[in-house]
N, C-alpha and C positions, 0 to 999 in steps of 0.2 A: 326713237324703240325701236324703229326696224332695225338700226348697226347693234342696237342690243339684243334686241330677238334673232336676227341672223349667227351674232354670237355666239349665243347661249347653241341655237339647235348646229353650229360648226363643234362645239365643245359634246353632241350628245353625241355628234356622228364622228365626233374621232376616239372618245373615250370607249363607247360599246363599240365592237367588233362586227354587229349584225344590231339594224337597228330599224323598226318598223313603223313609219308615223303613221296612222290607222284613225280607221270613223271608228271611237268606243275602243274596247281593248280586244284583245287574243279570246277570253273568255266570253265578254259581252257583245262581239262587233256589233258597226250600226249602219254596216252597207255590203253587201254580199262581193264586192270586189277588195271588204277591205278584211269578210272575212275567209276569204279563199286564199287570200295572198300569206294571211299572217295561218291556217291551216296547213300551209305547205311548207314555209317556217316551221314549225310546230312538229311537221311528217321528218324533219331530218333527222328529229334526235338529239340536235344541238341546240345548245342558251341563244337565246335575242332577247332585246330590248324592245321595248312597246314604250310609244309616245297616244297619249289620247291627244289626236287635236282640237274636242271638246275643251278639254279642260286650260287651254291656255289659249285663249281668242286672237293674242299675237302668234306664236304658232301658225295657229290657223291661216291669218291671213299674207305672214309672211315667209310661210315656206317654200310655196311655189317661187319666191323670188329666188329661191340661195340653189341650185341647180336649174334658173328656168326649166321646171316641172310642175306643169299646171293641178295636174289631177294628182287625189288621195285612192289608194297607198300611198306613198314614197318608200321603195327599201334601199338601204344601204350597208353593204356590206364592205371593210376593211378602208370604211372612211369614203367610198365610192359608192354613187348612184347607182343600183343596178337598175330602176326601171319601178313598174307599178306594179300592176297584179298580173297581166298577161305574161308579160318577161317572166315573173318569178315563178309562174307557171310551168312553164316552158321551160324554163332551166330547172324545176323542179323533175318532170315527167320527163328529162334526159339526163338527170343524175349527175348534172353540174354545180345545180345550187347545196349540195352538202359538203360538195369538196369547195368552194369557194367557199362557203362557210369558215369551213375546217382551219382552212390556209390564213381567215383570218383570227379565227381565236388563235391559232397558232403563233401568230407573228404578235400580237396583242400581249402573248402571257412571256416573250421574250424581255 
């Protein structure tokens, strides 16, 4: 089950230019860190995918092994883990988050 789940995560990360794995959804976050990270992504005005880790027990259990990142949320841009809440907020505040997201979206459209 672990390998199948890691493959599913790989597909989600590579098929979506920007994806957040979070507790809850952007509309109904279930923790403060997930809420703040999703708000930062939304504030860019750019589209992103969201995966509620509580909807799939396997994703909840195995996502920490995907990139050796033990906590939630996890934000991937252009197939790469950029980090969790704190890093995402720092990127947003510096203006880099929107640029990173736009680049990933543009690359995916090619």
